[in-house]
Backbone as a ProteinNet text record, in pm:
[ID]
protein_1_A
[PRIMARY]
MPTRAELRFEARARKITNRWNIGSIVRDHVLISQQIRLISTIACIVVCVILSGCGLINPPQADNPSSILADWSDAEPAAFHALTAGECAILTTERPDDRTLVFNLLSITSDEGELRFVRNSPPTPTSVPADPGTLTPEKITVSAFLGIASSRDRIRERRLVAASIMRLRELTGRDWAPAKN
[TERTIARY]
-5529.6	-5576.3	-5495.8	-5443.5	-5360.9	-5445.2	-5380.3	-5448.8	-5449.4	-5523.4	-5536.9	-5400.5	-5323.7	-5192.5	-5099.5	-5105.8	-5021.7	-5061.8	-5192.7	-5239.7	-5190.3	-5198.7	-5151	-5000.5	-4924.8	-4780.7	-4749.5	-4821.8	-4801	-4836.2	-4946.5	-4985.6	-4877.7	-4826.6	-4719.8	-4595.1	-4562.3	-4445	-4461.9	-4583.5	-4609.2	-4594.3	-4644.6	-4630.8	-4483.4	-4409.1	-4266.1	-4194	-4219.6	-4152.2	-4198.6	-4322.4	-4368.6	-4302.6	-4291.7	-4231.8	-4080.2	-4012.2	-3868.3	-3838.9	-3891.4	-3871.8	-3725.9	-3654.1	-3511.3	-3488.8	-3571.1	-3556.6	-3565.7	-3660	-3673.6	-3556.7	-3503.9	-3388.5	-3269.5	-3246.9	-3135.6	-3157	-3281.7	-3311.1	-3285.7	-3331.6	-3310.1	-3161.1	-3085.9	-2941.7	-2873.1	-2912.1	-2853.9	-2888.4	-3012.7	-3052.9	-2976	-2962.4	-2889.8	-2743.7	-2679.5	-2539	-2522.3	-2618.5	-2610.9	-2626.1	-2714.8	-2732.3	-2605.7	-2545.1	-2421.2	-2311.4	-2301.4	-2201.2	-2225.3	-2348.6	-2382.4	-2347.5	-2384.4	-2355.9	-2205.3	-2129.7	-1984	-1919.9	-1972	-1919.4	-1944.2	-2064.1	-2096.9	-2009.1	-1987.9	-1903.2	-1760.3	-1708.4	-1572	-1562.1	-1663.4	-1662.9	-1666	-1748	-1757.2	-1622.9	-1559.2	-1429.7	-1325.7	-1324.3	-1228.2	-1250.3	-1374.9	-1405.5	-1361.2	-1386.2	-1346.9	-1195.2	-1124.7	-978.7	-917.3	-973.8	-918.9	-947.2	-1054.3	-1085.4	-988.6	-926.7	-829.3	-708.7	-675.5	-562.9	-591.6	-716.8	-752.2	-727.9	-711.6	-686.6	-541.6	-520.8	-385.4	-309.4	-181.8	-100.4	-80.4	-44.7	-25.6	86.1	70	170.8	202.5	324.3	366.9	432.2	442.1	511.1	655	708.6	845.7	924.3	1012.6	1062.9	975.4	993.4	923.7	1024.7	990	1079.1	1006.8	1086.9	1032.3	1138.2	1092.7	1183.2	1195	1314.4	1334	1478.2	1503.2	1638.6	1714.8	1834.9	1914.2	1950.3	1966.4	2004	1892.1	1771.9	1659	1638.8	1724.8	1707.9	1726	1825.6	1850.6	1737	1689.5	1574.6	1449.3	1431.6	1315.6	1326.1	1446.7	1466	1435	1482.6	1454.3	1305.5	1236.5	1091.4	1018.9	1068.9	1002.4	1015.2	1107.5	1128.4	1003.3	928.7	807.6	703.7	682.5	582.1	620.6	749.1	794.2	825.4	813.9	844.1	982.1	1082.1	1218.8	1316.4	1438.1	1549.5	1668	1749.1	1867.3	1983.1	2041.6	2160.8	2286.4	2297.6	2413.5	2369.1	2453.3	2430.8	2552.7	2528.2	2638.7	2620.1	2732.9	2733.5	2834.7	2790.4	2884.8	2943.9	2867	2916.8	2836.6	2864.6	2795.1	2651	2608.5	2471.5	2382.1	2435.7	2359.3	2371.3	2258.8	2254	2174.2	2236.1	2173	2165.5	2045.5	2024.4	1995.1	2078.9	2053.9	1961.2	1850.4	1743	1720.2	1656	1605.8	1461	1369.1	1226.4	1183.5	1063.9	1009.2	991.9	983	970.1	1106.7	1213.6	1352.7	1397.2	1330.4	1375.3	1478.4	1587.9	1687.9	1657.3	1695.5	1671.1	1739.8	1696.3	1758.1	1657.6	1682.9	1610.3	1714.3	1691.4	1793.1	1741.1	1823.6	1796.4	1902.9	1860.4	1955.1	1925.7	2027.9	2019.4	2038	1939.3	1941.8	2044.7	2091.1	2197.1	2298.3	2427	2527	2516.1	2552.7	2545.5	2641.3	2592.1	2673.7	2692.7	2792.7	2813.2	2690.9	2611	2493.9	2379	2377.7	2270	2297	2421	2453.2	2415.8	2324.9	2281.3	2391.1	2381.5	2479.7	2468.5	2348.9	2327.1	2325.7	2419.5	2424.7	2302	2225.3	2106.9	1989.2	1994.2	1885.1	1929.8	1838.9	1869.1	1782.2	1837.3	1762.1	1712.8	1581.2	1531.1	1588.7	1617.4	1670.8	1580	1586.9	1508.5	1577.8	1503.1	1555.7	1466.2	1526.2	1451.3	1466.7	1353.1	1351.2	1304.3	1379.9	1339.5	1367.3	1293.5	1311.2	1307.3	1379.1	1382.2	1392.2	1294.2	1294.9	1270.5	1344.6	1326.4	1416.4	1394.1	1469	1381.7	1442.1	1373.2	1242.8	1239.1	1118.2	1007.7	1042.1	938.9	960.4	954.9	970.5	846.8	867.9	759	724.7	647.1	619.2	534.2	445.5	361.8	448.6	534	622.9	718.3	763.2	849.8	777.1	651.2	573.7	547	528.5	508.2	634.1	749.5	876.3	893.7	868.4	884	784.1	658.7	555.8	589.6	632.3	666	786.9	883.7	1001.7	962.3	880.4	836.2	756.2	665.2	583.4	671.4	771.4	858.8	947.2	995.9	1074	989.2	863.2	771.1	751.1	736.1	717.2	839.4	959.5	1083	1136.2	1083.1	1135.9	1125.7	1241.1	1246	1240.9	1249.5	1243.2	1362.8	1396.7	1501.1	1445.2	1318.4	1255.1	1104	1036	889.7	841.7	729.5	678.3	632.8	656.6	612.5	463	392.2	246.1	204.3	277.7	239.7	353.3
6026	5912	5898.4	5771.3	5752.4	5760.9	5805.8	5815.8	5678.9	5674.1	5548.9	5504.8	5594.1	5562.5	5508.6	5568.4	5520.8	5380.3	5353.4	5219.6	5115.7	5152.4	5059.9	5034.7	5140.9	5126.5	5034.1	5050.2	4964.8	4819.9	4800.5	4663.6	4598.3	4675	4620	4589.3	4675.8	4656.6	4532.7	4510.5	4389.3	4264.4	4268.7	4153.1	4122.8	4228.8	4208.8	4153.8	4210.2	4159.4	4019.9	3985.4	3848.4	3752.4	3799.8	3715	3700.1	3806.8	3807.2	3835.5	3752.4	3771.6	3741.5	3844.8	3831.2	3734.5	3736.1	3645.2	3499.8	3468.2	3329.4	3287.9	3382.3	3350.3	3316.8	3394.7	3367.7	3235.1	3209.4	3082.7	2965	2977	2870.3	2849.6	2958.2	2948.2	2874.7	2904.7	2838.5	2690.3	2656	2515.3	2441.1	2504.7	2441.2	2420.9	2521	2506	2397.6	2384.5	2277.3	2141.1	2131.8	2005.2	1970.2	2068.7	2043.9	1998.7	2062.3	2024.1	1880.4	1842.9	1707.9	1605.2	1635.3	1542.5	1526.8	1636.3	1625.5	1549	1564.1	1487.8	1338.6	1304.6	1163.5	1107.5	1186	1140.8	1116.8	1205.4	1186.8	1060.3	1036	915.3	790	790.9	675.4	651.5	757.7	743.1	688	738.7	689.3	541.2	500.1	359.3	272.6	318.9	241.1	230.1	342	338.9	255.2	260.5	177.7	30.6	0.7	-137.4	-194.1	-106.6	-154.5	-215.5	-166.2	-221.2	-359	-397.8	-528.5	-640.7	-605.4	-706	-750.7	-878.1	-930.3	-923.7	-884.9	-886.7	-1030.1	-1047.6	-1183	-1256.1	-1386.2	-1470.2	-1586.9	-1636.9	-1749.8	-1854	-1975.7	-2080.7	-2038.7	-2082.3	-2049.1	-2177.7	-2212	-2141.6	-2162.7	-2074.7	-2084.7	-2071.6	-2130.7	-2123.9	-2057.8	-1996.9	-1929.2	-1927.7	-1926.7	-1906.4	-1757.1	-1703.4	-1559	-1528.7	-1401.5	-1355.9	-1338	-1395.1	-1387.1	-1242	-1160.3	-1020.5	-940.2	-995.6	-925.9	-962.9	-1048.7	-1091.4	-975.3	-892.8	-781.2	-677.4	-634.5	-543.2	-604	-734	-800.2	-797	-812.5	-806.2	-666.6	-564.7	-427.6	-399.2	-452.4	-433	-505.4	-619.7	-700.3	-640.6	-549.6	-492.4	-424.2	-358.2	-290.2	-390.1	-496.1	-596.9	-665.9	-689.5	-758.2	-664.9	-535.5	-434.8	-459.4	-464	-495.4	-395.4	-399.3	-321.6	-414.7	-384.5	-466.6	-418.7	-513.1	-483	-502.9	-620.2	-651.4	-737.7	-741.5	-828.1	-917.2	-1046.4	-1141.6	-1220.2	-1252.9	-1340.3	-1451.2	-1557.4	-1664.1	-1733.2	-1741.7	-1797.8	-1735	-1777.1	-1715.6	-1764.9	-1855.8	-1909.5	-1860	-1785.6	-1748.7	-1599.1	-1539.7	-1399.8	-1393.6	-1343	-1341.9	-1198.2	-1158.6	-1027.6	-1050.1	-997.1	-1004.3	-888.8	-921.3	-825.2	-797.6	-684.7	-650.1	-608	-679.6	-649.3	-535.8	-487	-377.7	-417.8	-548.6	-598.3	-635.9	-589.2	-611.9	-757.2	-834.7	-972.2	-968	-1039.7	-1050.3	-1173.2	-1167.3	-1280.5	-1261.2	-1339.7	-1330.3	-1359.9	-1299.3	-1328.4	-1384.4	-1507.2	-1579.1	-1613.4	-1582.9	-1619.5	-1720	-1835.8	-1939.3	-1976.2	-1962.9	-2005.7	-2156.4	-2231	-2376.4	-2446.2	-2382.3	-2443.7	-2334.3	-2366.8	-2265.4	-2228.8	-2107.7	-2069.5	-2153.5	-2200.7	-2279.6	-2198.4	-2231.8	-2155.2	-2158.9	-2266.8	-2273.4	-2188.3	-2157.5	-2076.2	-1927	-1892	-1751.9	-1721.2	-1625.2	-1596.3	-1528.4	-1541.6	-1479.7	-1327.4	-1276.8	-1132.2	-1096.5	-1015.2	-984.4	-906.9	-846.7	-772.3	-861.2	-988	-1079.6	-1174.5	-1209.3	-1300.1	-1423.7	-1536.7	-1660.8	-1683	-1699.7	-1723.4	-1851.9	-1847.2	-1962	-1990	-2111.5	-2145.3	-2087.1	-2000.3	-1934.8	-1971.8	-2010.9	-2041.8	-1925.2	-1876.4	-1764.4	-1817.3	-1786.7	-1828.8	-1715.3	-1716.1	-1613.5	-1678.6	-1617.3	-1664.8	-1542.5	-1523.5	-1410.3	-1460	-1408.5	-1446.2	-1561.4	-1608.5	-1725	-1848	-1964.7	-2088.7	-2108.9	-2069.3	-2094.5	-1992.7	-1875.4	-1774.1	-1706.4	-1785.6	-1731	-1651.5	-1548.2	-1466.6	-1519	-1627.8	-1696.9	-1614	-1533.5	-1450.8	-1349.1	-1282.1	-1183.3	-1251.4	-1372.9	-1448.4	-1475.8	-1521.2	-1550.8	-1425.2	-1312.2	-1185.2	-1145.3	-1161.8	-1132.1	-1218.2	-1347.3	-1439.3	-1405.3	-1379.3	-1348.1	-1220.3	-1116.1	-990.6	-1008.3	-1087.5	-1113.7	-1189.7	-1292	-1372.7	-1286.1	-1203.6	-1118.8	-1021	-963.4	-868.7	-938.1	-1057	-1133.8	-1165.5	-1199.9	-1229.8	-1105.8	-988.1	-864.3	-829.1	-859.4	-819.8	-923.7	-1043.9	-1150	-1109.9	-1113.5	-1083.2	-934.6	-848.7	-703.8	-636.4	-520.9	-441.1	-369.4	-327.7	-257.6	-280.1	-260.9	-270.1	-187	-116.2	-38.9	-133.1	-93.6	-173.6	-157.9	-268.7	-263.6	-235.3	-285.8	-263.9	-201.5
884.1	812	682.2	659.7	540	412.9	309.3	180.6	114.1	9.2	-63.6	-120.6	-170.4	-227	-117.8	1.3	111.2	155.1	155.2	190.6	89.5	-39.4	-143	-126.3	-99.2	-80.6	37	149.3	265.9	234.6	159.8	123.7	38.2	-59.5	-142.3	-57.5	32.1	117.7	204	257.3	336.4	250.8	127.5	37.4	11	-14.6	-43.8	79.1	197.4	316.6	351	325.9	350.4	252	126.8	26	51.1	86.4	109.4	255.4	339.5	482.2	517.7	555.8	585	700	799.9	912.8	870.5	782.2	737.4	649.5	570.9	486.9	575.5	679	770.1	841.3	886.1	951.9	856.5	732.4	633.8	607.5	598.4	575.1	690.5	811.8	928.5	926.5	894	887.6	778.8	662.6	552.8	590.5	651.3	689.2	796.3	887	986.4	920.1	820	748.8	671	608	533.4	629.2	744.4	843.4	890.6	913.4	958.1	850.5	726.1	615.6	596.6	603.3	585.7	700.8	821.5	935.5	916	872.8	847.9	736.7	630.4	519.6	566.6	650.6	703.6	788.4	869.1	952.1	865.3	761.3	671	601.6	553.8	486.9	584.5	706.2	806.6	837.4	847.2	874.1	757	636	517.8	510.5	531.4	523.7	634.8	752.8	860.2	834.4	765.1	729.8	629.1	547.4	450	519.1	636.5	710.6	765.8	770.5	823.8	724.1	596.7	494.5	507.2	523.5	539.8	408.9	413.7	292.6	245.4	119	67.7	142	150.4	214	121.5	131.7	48.3	138	84.1	158.9	182.2	293.3	326.3	339.1	252.3	135	11	-87.6	-216	-328.4	-441.9	-558.4	-674.7	-762.4	-879.6	-988.2	-1113	-1225.5	-1246.8	-1226.2	-1235.8	-1272	-1297.5	-1327.4	-1196	-1188.4	-1066.4	-1033.3	-1134.6	-1111.9	-1043.8	-1039.5	-977.5	-830.8	-775.9	-637	-539.9	-563	-471.6	-474.8	-593.7	-594.7	-531.5	-547.3	-486.1	-333.5	-281.9	-136.2	-83.6	-154.4	-110.8	-113.3	-213.4	-223.1	-109.4	-69	34.3	173.9	193.4	326.4	380	294.2	338.9	387.7	311.9	350	480.3	499.8	619.9	735	712.5	813.9	873.6	785.1	826	766.3	818.3	764.8	744.9	643.5	615.8	703.1	775.2	855	772.2	710.6	625.7	509.3	408.1	291.9	275.8	256.9	240.7	111.5	49.5	-69	-41.3	30.6	64.1	-58.5	-166.7	-292.1	-405.8	-528.5	-642.7	-658.5	-574.3	-581.3	-468.6	-371.3	-252.6	-225.2	-189.3	-148.8	-18.7	88.5	220.5	271.2	313	374.3	522.3	609.7	754.3	789.7	854.2	877	1024.7	1049.6	1181.2	1161.2	1227.5	1208.8	1299.2	1278.3	1357.5	1503.9	1530.6	1668.1	1726.9	1663.6	1707.1	1696	1613.2	1586.2	1474.3	1493.9	1388.8	1305.5	1179.5	1092	959.5	861.9	730.3	621.1	506.2	383	287.9	241.1	164.5	25.1	-75.2	-214.2	-255.5	-306.5	-347.9	-492.5	-574.6	-714.1	-712.6	-761.5	-746.2	-832.8	-935.8	-1016.8	-1049.6	-1043.6	-1076.9	-1224.9	-1259.9	-1401	-1484.6	-1596.1	-1688	-1815.2	-1894.2	-2018.5	-2109.6	-2105.1	-2192	-2138.3	-2007.4	-1952.5	-1970.8	-2007.2	-2031.9	-2176.4	-2198.6	-2334.6	-2415.2	-2547.1	-2636.2	-2628	-2614.8	-2602.9	-2454.5	-2405.7	-2263	-2214.1	-2303.6	-2263.5	-2226.4	-2264.4	-2231.3	-2121.3	-2035.8	-1925.5	-1935.3	-1896.7	-1894.2	-1751.8	-1733.9	-1598.6	-1539.1	-1410.1	-1337.7	-1218.9	-1168.2	-1050.6	-927.8	-856.4	-736.7	-619	-508.7	-387	-290.4	-240.9	-147.3	-12	92.5	227.3	325	435.2	538.3	675.2	768.1	905.9	994.9	1084.6	1177.4	1318.9	1412.7	1552	1591	1713.4	1759.5	1736.8	1743.4	1706.4	1783.2	1908.8	1987.7	1960.4	1909.6	1885	1750.4	1646.4	1511.5	1472.3	1394.4	1341.9	1202.3	1199.4	1073.2	977.2	1029.1	940.8	867.6	940.6	878.2	779.8	811.3	720	588.8	598.7	477.3	395.4	463.4	391.4	315.3	377.8	310.6	185.6	201.4	88.2	-21.9	14.3	-85.4	-161.7	-90.3	-157.7	-249.2	-205.9	-289.5	-415.7	-399.4	-514	-612	-558.5	-646.2	-725	-658.2	-727.9	-829.7	-796.5	-894.6	-1017.5	-993.9	-1104.6	-1192.5	-1129.6	-1205.5	-1289.8	-1237.7	-1304.5	-1403.4	-1402.8	-1487.8	-1634.9	-1702.8	-1845.2	-1876.5	-1776.9	-1798.8	-1732.8	-1784.1	-1719.4	-1598.1	-1605.1	-1492.7	-1503.9	-1394.7	-1390.2	-1272	-1289.5	-1175.1	-1064.8	-941.9	-827.5	-809.9	-796.6	-782.7	-640.6	-543.3	-402.6	-329
[MASK]
+++++++++++++++++++++++++++++++++++++++++++++++++++++++++++++++++++++++++++++++++++++++++++++++++++++++++++++++++++++++++++++++++++++++++++++++++++++++++++++++++++++++++++++++++++++

């Protein structure tokens, strides 16, 4: 027969094991880790849906052709910037005269075309500033043509023109500007 002290010790031990039941702690830990795993899975799915939805927003488009007051020296950087929006690569660059800059392109769908910048008025001695570091904006017309006449890719053309116009606007009157898109 257990003594009174042994009974008290057993009672205390039962209280402690009931209070700190290792089995329940492990069960709770497993439940919590499953809940965390479920919440993180749901969060990943939500992020993926949101990010894939961003691709559904159409890039800006502009009329083809469009005109802008800009620095003529910024036409080439604007064309390079527009390649991403139009999903194109430059095959060749031509300068038929001092007023025209033509980029022959190949689109991601293998359509050939061109991105053309035309200075609407030839440079005159009065349009050349006294300080060579400053430039006077000129009216520049930007146009694009992709594909053959019967199946032109007009959306991609408008994207090229819009990206070129936006970049020309960013660079007007500046030596450099960070690209926004």
